C-alpha positions in Angstrom: 49.4 16.1 -2.3 48.7 13.3 -4.7 46.9 10.3 -3.4 49.1 7.3 -2.6 46.7 5.1 -4.6 47.6 6.9 -7.9 50.1 4.8 -10.1 53.7 5.8 -10.4 54.8 7.7 -13.5 56.7 5.4 -15.8 58.9 7.2 -18.3 60.6 5.1 -21.0 64.2 4.6 -20.3 63.9 5.4 -16.6 64.0 2.7 -13.9 64.4 2.6 -10.1 67.9 1.2 -10.3 70.5 3.7 -9.1 72.9 2.2 -11.6 71.0 3.6 -14.5 71.1 7.1 -13.1 67.3 7.2 -12.3 66.0 8.7 -9.0 63.4 7.1 -6.8 62.8 10.2 -4.6 59.4 11.5 -3.7 58.0 15.0 -4.0 58.7 17.4 -1.2 56.1 19.1 0.8 54.5 21.9 -1.3 55.0 24.4 1.5 58.9 23.9 1.5 61.2 26.1 -0.6 63.3 24.1 -3.1 67.0 24.4 -4.0 68.3 23.2 -7.3 72.1 22.6 -7.7 73.5 22.4 -11.2 76.8 20.6 -12.0 79.2 22.9 -13.8 78.9 21.4 -17.2 78.3 22.6 -20.7 75.3 20.9 -22.2 76.2 18.1 -24.6 80.0 18.8 -24.3 82.5 16.4 -22.9 84.3 17.6 -19.8 85.7 16.3 -16.6 82.3 16.3 -15.0 80.7 14.9 -18.2 83.4 12.9 -20.0 80.9 11.1 -22.3 79.2 14.3 -23.4 75.8 13.2 -22.1 72.9 15.4 -21.5 72.8 17.2 -18.2 72.4 15.2 -15.1 69.3 15.5 -13.0 69.2 18.4 -10.5 68.3 17.4 -7.0 65.7 19.3 -5.0 66.7 19.8 -1.4 63.8 20.9 0.8 64.4 24.1 2.8 67.2 25.4 0.6 67.1 28.4 -1.9 67.4 27.6 -5.6 71.1 27.9 -6.6 72.8 28.4 -10.0 75.6 26.3 -11.3 78.8 27.3 -9.6 77.1 28.5 -6.4 79.4 28.3 -3.4 76.7 26.2 -1.6 77.1 23.5 -4.1 79.7 21.8 -2.0 77.1 21.1 0.7 74.4 19.8 -1.7 73.8 16.3 -2.7 75.0 15.5 -6.2 72.6 14.7 -9.0 72.2 11.2 -10.0 75.4 9.7 -11.2 75.8 8.6 -14.9 78.6 6.1 -14.1 77.9 2.4 -13.9 79.2 2.2 -10.3 77.6 3.7 -7.2 79.1 7.1 -6.3 81.2 7.2 -3.2 81.0 10.9 -2.8 77.7 11.1 -1.1 77.7 13.1 2.0 76.7 11.7 5.4 73.4 13.6 5.1 72.6 11.9 1.8 73.4 8.5 3.2 71.2 9.1 6.2 68.3 10.3 4.0 68.5 7.2 1.8 68.5 5.0 4.9 65.4 6.7 6.2 63.7 6.4 2.9 64.6 2.8 2.7 63.2 2.1 6.2 60.0 4.0 5.4 59.6 2.2 2.1 59.5 -1.1 3.9 56.6 0.2 5.9 54.6 1.5 3.0 54.2 -0.8 0.0 53.7 1.3 -3.0 51.3 -0.1 -5.6 52.8 -0.9 -8.9 51.9 1.7 -11.5 49.5 1.1 -14.2 51.2 2.2 -17.5 48.8 2.8 -20.4 50.1 1.5 -23.7 50.1 5.1 -25.1 52.7 6.0 -22.5 54.9 3.1 -23.4 54.9 4.1 -27.1 56.0 7.6 -26.7 58.9 9.6 -25.2 56.7 12.5 -24.4 56.8 13.7 -20.8 54.0 12.6 -18.5 52.0 15.1 -16.5 52.2 15.1 -12.8 49.6 13.0 -10.8 46.1 14.4 -11.0 45.6 17.2 -8.5 49.2 18.4 -8.3 50.4 21.1 -10.7 53.7 20.7 -12.5 56.1 23.6 -11.9 58.4 24.8 -14.6 61.5 26.8 -13.8 63.5 29.1 -16.1 66.4 27.3 -17.6 64.7 23.9 -17.3 63.2 22.4 -20.4 59.7 21.0 -20.1 60.5 18.4 -22.7 62.8 16.6 -20.4 60.9 16.9 -17.1 60.5 13.6 -15.3 58.1 12.7 -12.5 59.0 11.1 -9.3 57.1 8.4 -7.6 54.3 9.9 -5.4 54.8 9.2 -1.8 52.5 6.7 -0.2 53.3 7.9 3.3 51.1 10.4 5.0 53.9 11.2 7.4 54.9 14.9 6.9 58.4 14.3 8.3 59.0 11.6 5.7 57.7 13.9 2.9 60.0 16.7 4.0 63.1 14.6 3.9 62.5 12.9 0.6 64.3 14.0 -2.5 62.6 15.0 -5.7 64.8 14.7 -8.8 63.8 16.4 -12.0 65.8 16.0 -15.3 66.9 19.4 -16.5 68.1 20.6 -19.9 69.2 24.1 -20.6 67.3 25.7 -23.4 69.1 28.3 -25.4 65.8 29.8 -26.5 64.9 30.3 -22.9 68.1 32.0 -22.1 67.6 34.4 -25.0 64.0 35.3 -24.2 64.3 35.1 -20.4 60.8 33.5 -20.3 60.2 30.0 -19.1 58.9 27.5 -21.6 55.3 26.4 -21.6 54.8 22.9 -20.3 53.1 20.7 -22.8 49.8 19.2 -21.7 50.0 15.5 -21.1 47.4 13.3 -22.6 45.4 11.3 -20.1 43.0 8.6 -21.0 41.4 5.6 -19.3 41.1 2.2 -20.8 37.7 1.6 -22.4 36.6 -1.1 -20.0 37.4 1.1 -17.0 35.6 4.0 -18.6 32.5 1.9 -19.3 32.4 0.6 -15.7 32.6 4.2 -14.4 29.8 5.4 -16.6 27.6 2.5 -15.5 28.3 3.2 -11.9 27.4 6.9 -12.2 24.2 6.0 -14.1 23.2 3.4 -11.5 23.9 5.8 -8.6 21.7 8.5 -10.2 18.9 6.0 -10.8 19.1 4.8 -7.2 18.9 8.4 -5.8 16.0 9.3 -8.2 13.8 6.3 -7.7 14.6 5.3 -4.1 11.6 6.3 -1.9 13.9 7.1 1.0 15.2 10.1 -0.9 11.9 10.9 -2.5 10.0 11.0 0.7 12.7 12.6 2.8 11.3 15.4 4.8 13.1 18.7 5.3 15.4 18.9 8.3 13.9 20.4 11.5 14.7 24.0 12.0 17.8 24.7 14.2 17.3 26.2 17.6 17.3 30.0 17.5 15.8 30.2 14.0 12.5 32.0 13.5 10.8 29.0 11.8 7.8 28.0 14.0 8.1 24.5 15.5 4.9 22.3 15.4 4.1 21.1 18.9 3.0 17.5 19.3 -0.8 17.0 19.4 -2.0 16.7 23.0 -3.4 13.3 23.8 -7.0 13.3 25.0 -8.1 10.5 27.3 -11.7 9.3 27.3 -13.3 6.5 29.4 -15.6 3.9 27.7 -17.9 1.6 29.6 -18.7 -1.5 27.5 -20.7 -4.7 27.8 -20.2 -8.2 26.4 -17.1 -7.5 24.3 -13.6 -8.0 25.7 -11.1 -5.2 25.2 -8.9 -7.4 23.0 -11.5 -7.3 20.2 -11.5 -3.5 20.1 -7.7 -3.0 20.6 -6.8 -2.6 17.0 -9.6 -0.2 16.2 -8.8 1.9 19.2 -5.1 2.0 18.3 -5.9 3.3 14.8 -8.2 5.9 16.2 -5.7 7.1 18.7 -3.0 7.4 16.0 -5.4 9.3 13.7 -7.1 11.6 16.2 -4.8 11.8 19.2 -7.6 10.4 21.4 -6.8 7.6 23.8 -9.6 5.2 24.9 -9.7 3.7 28.3 -12.1 0.7 27.7 -13.7 -0.9 30.8 -15.8 -4.0 30.3 -18.7 -4.0 32.8 -20.7 -6.8 34.4 -24.3 -6.9 33.3 -25.4 -7.3 36.9 -27.0 -4.0 38.1 -25.3 -2.3 35.2 -28.1 0.1 34.5 -28.3 1.3 38.1 -24.5 1.7 38.4 -24.3 3.6 35.1 -27.2 5.9 35.9 -25.8 6.7 39.4 -22.3 7.4 38.0 -23.8 9.8 35.3 -25.8 11.7 37.9 -22.9 12.0 40.3 -20.6 13.3 37.7 -18.2 10.4 37.8 -19.6 8.6 34.9 -17.7 7.5 31.7 -17.5 9.7 28.6 -18.8 6.9 26.4 -21.0 4.0 27.5 -23.1 1.2 26.1 -26.8 1.0 27.0 -29.9 -0.8 25.7 -32.0 1.0 23.1 -35.0 0.7 25.4 -33.3 2.7 28.2 -33.9 6.0 26.6 -36.6 7.1 29.0 -34.5 6.1 32.0 -31.3 7.9 30.9 -32.7 10.8 28.9 -31.4 13.5 31.1 -27.8 12.2 31.0 -27.6 11.5 27.2 -25.9 14.0 24.9 -27.3 14.5 21.4 -25.2 14.0 18.3 -23.9 17.3 16.9 -24.5 17.9 13.3 -20.8 18.2 12.8 -20.6 14.5 13.5 -23.8 13.4 11.7 -27.0 15.1 10.6 -30.4 13.6 11.1 -30.6 12.9 7.4 -27.3 11.2 7.3 -28.3 9.1 10.3 -31.5 7.9 8.7 -29.6 7.0 5.5 -27.0 5.1 7.5 -28.8 3.0 10.1 -31.9 0.8 10.1 -35.1 2.7 10.7 -35.7 1.3 14.2 -32.6 3.1 15.4 -33.8 6.5 14.3 -37.3 5.8 15.6 -36.1 4.7 19.0 -33.0 6.8 19.8 -34.5 10.3 20.0 -34.9 12.7 22.9 -36.6 16.1 22.2 -35.8 15.8 18.5 -32.2 15.0 19.0 -30.5 11.6 18.4 -28.8 10.3 21.5 -27.1 7.1 20.4 -25.1 5.3 17.7 -25.5 1.6 17.2 -22.5 -0.6 16.6 -24.6 -3.8 16.2 -28.0 -5.1 15.4 -30.0 -7.8 17.1 -33.5 -9.1 16.9 -35.6 -12.3 17.0 -35.7 -15.2 14.5 -37.1 -18.7 14.2 -34.7 -21.6 14.8 -35.7 -24.9 13.4 -34.3 -28.5 13.4 -33.7 -29.3 9.8 -33.8 -33.0 10.3 -37.2 -33.0 12.0 -38.8 -30.9 9.3 -37.2 -33.0 6.6 -38.4 -36.3 8.1 -42.0 -34.8 8.3 -41.7 -33.4 4.7 -42.5 -30.0 6.0 -41.3 -26.6 4.8 -40.3 -23.6 6.9 -43.4 -21.6 7.9 -43.5 -17.9 7.0 -46.9 -17.0 8.7 -48.3 -17.6 12.1 -51.0 -19.8 10.7 -48.4 -22.0 9.0 -46.3 -22.1 12.1 -49.2 -23.3 14.2 -49.9 -26.2 11.8 -46.2 -27.3 11.5 -45.8 -27.1 15.3 -48.8 -29.5 15.7 -47.4 -32.0 13.2 -43.9 -32.0 14.8 -45.2 -32.6 18.3 -45.0 -36.1 19.8 -47.4 -37.7 20.7 -48.9 -36.8 17.4 -52.5 -37.4 18.6 -53.7 -34.2 20.2 -56.1 -35.9 22.4 -53.3 -38.1 23.8 -51.0 -35.2 24.7 -50.5 -34.2 28.3 -48.2 -31.8 29.9 -46.2 -34.7 31.3 -45.9 -37.0 28.2 -44.7 -34.7 25.4 -41.3 -36.2 24.3 -40.9 -33.9 21.3 -42.3 -30.5 21.3 -43.3 -28.7 18.1 -42.6 -25.1 19.2 -41.4 -23.5 22.4 -44.2 -21.0 23.1 -47.3 -20.4 25.2 -46.0 -19.8 28.8 -43.6 -17.6 30.7 -41.8 -20.2 32.8 -39.5 -22.0 30.4 -39.8 -20.2 27.1 -36.7 -18.0 26.7 -37.5 -14.6 25.4 -41.3 -15.1 25.9 -41.7 -11.3 26.4 -40.1 -10.5 23.0 -42.4 -13.1 21.3 -45.6 -11.7 23.0 -44.6 -8.1 22.2 -43.9 -9.0 18.6 -47.4 -10.6 18.4 -49.0 -7.4 19.9 -47.2 -5.1 17.5 -48.0 -7.3 14.5 -51.6 -7.3 15.6 -51.7 -3.5 15.8 -51.6 -3.3 19.6 -49.7 -1.2 22.0 -48.1 -3.0 24.9 -48.4 0.1 27.1 -52.2 -0.2 26.8 -52.9 -3.7 27.9 -56.7 -3.5 28.0 -57.0 -2.9 24.2 -58.6 -5.6 22.1 -55.5 -6.1 20.0 -53.4 -6.8 23.1 -56.0 -9.2 24.4 -56.2 -11.1 21.1 -52.4 -11.4 21.0 -52.3 -12.7 24.6 -55.0 -15.3 23.8 -53.2 -16.4 20.6 -50.0 -16.8 22.5 -51.4 -18.9 25.4 -53.4 -21.2 23.1 -50.3 -22.9 21.9 -50.3 -24.6 25.3 -54.0 -24.5 26.3 -55.4 -25.8 23.0 -52.5 -27.1 20.8 -50.3 -28.5 23.6 -47.2 -28.2 21.5 -45.1 -27.2 24.5 -44.8 -28.4 28.1 -43.9 -26.8 31.4 -41.9 -30.0 32.2 -39.4 -29.5 29.4 -36.1 -27.7 29.9 -35.7 -24.1 29.0 -36.3 -23.7 25.3 -32.7 -23.1 24.3 -31.5 -26.2 26.1 -34.4 -28.2 24.8 -33.6 -27.2 21.2 -29.9 -28.1 21.6 -30.9 -31.5 22.9 -33.3 -32.2 20.1 -36.4 -32.1 22.3 -38.2 -29.3 20.5 -38.4 -28.7 16.7 -38.5 -24.8 16.7 -37.8 -21.9 19.0 -37.6 -18.1 18.8 -34.3 -16.6 19.8 -31.7 -13.8 19.1 -28.6 -14.7 17.2 -26.3 -15.1 20.2 -28.3 -18.1 21.2 -26.8 -19.9 18.2 -23.4 -19.7 19.9 -24.8 -21.4 23.0 -26.5 -24.1 21.0 -23.4 -24.9 19.0 -21.4 -25.1 22.2 -23.9 -27.5 23.8 -24.4 -29.7 20.7 -21.9 -29.0 17.9 -23.5 -31.8 15.7 -27.0 -30.4 15.7 -28.2 -29.5 12.2 -30.3 -26.4 12.5 -31.1 -23.3 10.5 -32.6 -19.9 11.2 -35.5 -18.2 9.4 -37.2 -14.8 9.6 -40.1 -14.5 12.1 -43.6 -15.4 10.7 -46.0 -12.6 10.0 -49.7 -12.3 10.9 -50.6 -10.3 7.9 -49.3 -10.0 4.4 -50.1 -6.3 4.3 -47.4 -5.1 6.6 -44.3 -7.0 7.8 -43.2 -6.3 11.3 -40.2 -7.8 13.0 -38.6 -7.4 16.4 -35.4 -5.5 17.3 -33.5 -5.5 20.6 -29.9 -4.3 20.6 -27.4 -2.2 22.4 -26.2 1.3 21.4 -23.4 3.7 22.4 -24.1 7.0 24.0 -22.2 10.0 25.3 -22.3 11.5 28.8 -24.1 14.9 28.6 -21.9 16.2 31.4 -18.7 15.1 29.9 -16.1 17.8 29.0 -14.9 15.6 26.2 -18.1 15.2 24.2 -16.5 16.1 20.9 -13.8 13.5 21.3 -16.4 11.0 22.4 -18.6 11.5 19.4 -15.6 11.3 17.1 -14.8 7.9 18.6 -18.4 6.6 18.0 -18.4 7.9 14.4 -15.2 6.1 13.8 -16.4 2.9 15.4 -19.6 3.0 13.3 -17.7 3.3 10.0 -17.8 0.4 7.6 -14.0 -0.2 7.9 -14.1 -0.3 11.7 -17.3 -2.5 11.9 -15.6 -5.0 9.5 -12.6 -5.1 11.7 -14.7 -5.6 14.8 -16.7 -8.4 13.2 -13.5 -10.2 12.1 -11.8 -9.8 15.4 -14.9 -11.2 17.2 -15.1 -14.1 14.7 -11.6 -15.2 15.8 -12.9 -16.0 19.3 -16.4 -17.2 18.5 -18.5 -18.4 15.5 -19.4 -14.9 14.4 -19.3 -11.2 15.5 -22.0 -8.6 15.9 -24.3 -8.0 13.0 -23.8 -4.7 11.1 -26.2 -1.9 12.0 -25.7 -0.1 8.7 -28.1 -0.4 5.7 -25.2 -0.3 3.3 -23.6 -3.4 4.8 -26.6 -5.7 4.8 -25.5 -7.5 1.7 -22.1 -8.5 3.3 -23.9 -11.0 5.5 -26.9 -12.0 3.4 -25.4 -15.4 2.8 -24.5 -16.0 6.5 -26.5 -19.0 7.7 -26.7 -17.6 11.2 -27.3 -13.9 10.6 -29.0 -13.5 7.2 -32.5 -14.0 8.6 -32.2 -11.2 11.2 -30.9 -8.7 8.6 -33.7 -9.7 6.3 -36.2 -8.5 9.0 -34.1 -5.5 10.1 -35.6 -2.9 7.7 -39.1 -3.3 9.2 -38.2 -4.2 12.8 -39.8 -2.4 15.8 -39.0 -2.2 19.5 -40.6 -1.8 22.9 -39.4 -2.0 26.5 -40.3 -5.7 26.8 -36.9 -6.8 25.7 -35.5 -9.9 27.5 -32.1 -10.0 29.1 -31.5 -6.3 29.5 -30.9 -6.8 33.2 -32.1 -3.3 33.8 -34.2 -4.0 37.0 -36.3 -1.2 35.7 -38.6 -0.5 32.8 -38.1 -3.7 30.8 -38.0 -6.1 33.7 -41.0 -4.6 35.4 -43.2 -4.6 32.3 -42.1 -8.1 31.5 -43.1 -9.2 35.0 -46.6 -7.8 34.7 -47.2 -9.6 31.4 -45.8 -12.8 32.8 -48.4 -12.5 35.5 -51.1 -12.1 32.9 -49.9 -15.2 31.0 -49.8 -17.3 34.1 -53.3 -16.1 35.0 -54.7 -17.1 31.7 -53.0 -20.6 31.8 -54.5 -21.0 35.3 -58.0 -20.4 33.9 -58.4 -16.6 34.1 -60.0 -15.0 31.1 -57.6 -12.9 29.1 -59.5 -9.7 29.5 -59.6 -10.1 33.2 -55.9 -11.0 33.4 -55.0 -7.9 31.5 -57.3 -5.7 33.5 -55.4 -6.8 36.6 -52.1 -5.7 35.3 -53.3 -2.4 33.8 -52.6 -0.3 36.9 -49.2 -1.8 37.4 -48.2 -1.1 33.8 -49.4 2.5 34.0 -47.4 3.0 37.1 -44.2 1.7 35.6 -44.6 3.8 32.5 -45.2 6.9 34.5 -42.3 6.2 36.8 -39.8 5.9 33.9 -41.3 8.5 31.7 -42.1 6.3 28.8 -44.0 8.3 26.1 
């Protein structure tokens, strides 16, 4: 049925006033049969029923009754067509009165909208087609020229629709009677005002543009197949859990990188930060017993101690050539077992020269780049300035923290660096090159007296301004800044013994995979992800939020990203030619490093106590050989 929002038809000369003879009835339900009752009149001829000779009155459609012809016996029971008189007809039956009362009551409930009447309608007497969506019926004997439309109902109540009257003006057509065919209804012209038409067009265009360019519609994925269909359903990827033992870094720093990796690979990481105390023993025991982690951090010098528990990197993760092109040479040189690479570094660390900028500036000195220059600068910065006046108990400002093993932090790294630069092998202590390096080291105290046993440990002394220069890894800068935020210091590369070959010192931690793990593939995927440029950048930035700087990048292609960093640039400048040996300080391994360091500390103390260097080294030779054999150092 027509929508109740459509405007009422407005035919010129027709009103809703019953005095004018117009009808206000609504269309009946399309499923009901209609009955037309015709007054017994002759069209256009004056009679008792039509004294004025007016055109035929409107026939009344009564729902549920068969269509009757004029003069039908049932006419007496039908409701009369609209009256042409000026007064209200008193001949309405009780049924008609009741129907009008019902209609009036329903009309109060439903407020019909006032029709919009286009100007074209007002200017013509042509009939108007029925509301859009409802066909106009034509009946034999009824002229389409005089068909009038009734107001469409606004009530959805079927009972009301069935009881409403539909009045249609009827005019007998002599041509129809002769041919017996119903006349063809003329098509009504329907047009919208231009403003309305323009608005509709713009709305349609806008809707199309919204659908086409909206990413919601563009990226919408096809609906999932319904149950019972043969389309295969993709099962969610199974989550793989791996355990990761770490050192130094809190889990919060790695959280974002782990989350990205889990979303990408479906591998979840259980990160467990370990204490450095007895870490090497606990790790080794866990790996041997089969309860060890899938991924773990270990020091680069622990290869010989963990070689049987370390998995090698599969070529599907990284080939040997790719490894050498990615990381600094010292990683490839150190992290090999039987020709296979057993670790991936996520950081780099080494040794560098810290110097007090104010002290050097006041003495008009430049930063030394060779050991010879360093020895001269250290002498000039030591107070008392007169060498003959210096005693171990009266040095108020040391030039350089070096020469002993008691209060020089990282003394073993410094001595090992000197041995390597001098062409010696720390595993062979009786060689001349090792002896010369030991002599040179101890002479900074024995001959030059630029450092004292009575001063605090070198890091603390530097932070207090009691020593002009020290050797230290980068993380010591964090301690110094915390102790004395106002201290103005800088960091330079380590000095060299020879201009022919530069050799620096490397000592850093790497990540390995448990050889007995059933999740080696997932573990290596994690390490490859963590060692990517993107992940390393994120790790560095996350760490820099909680401290002054993060870990240095271990990749060759990332060196330039920190070459202006005042704390880290010097280490990375030395990284391409750095070397390593198991005399690294602060590994806390209670094994290879700590035991070798202790033997060399004994040699230093012996020399400072008056023993000749060759004799001191001869005394430690057996012990060093025993340690190397015990831990399988090649």
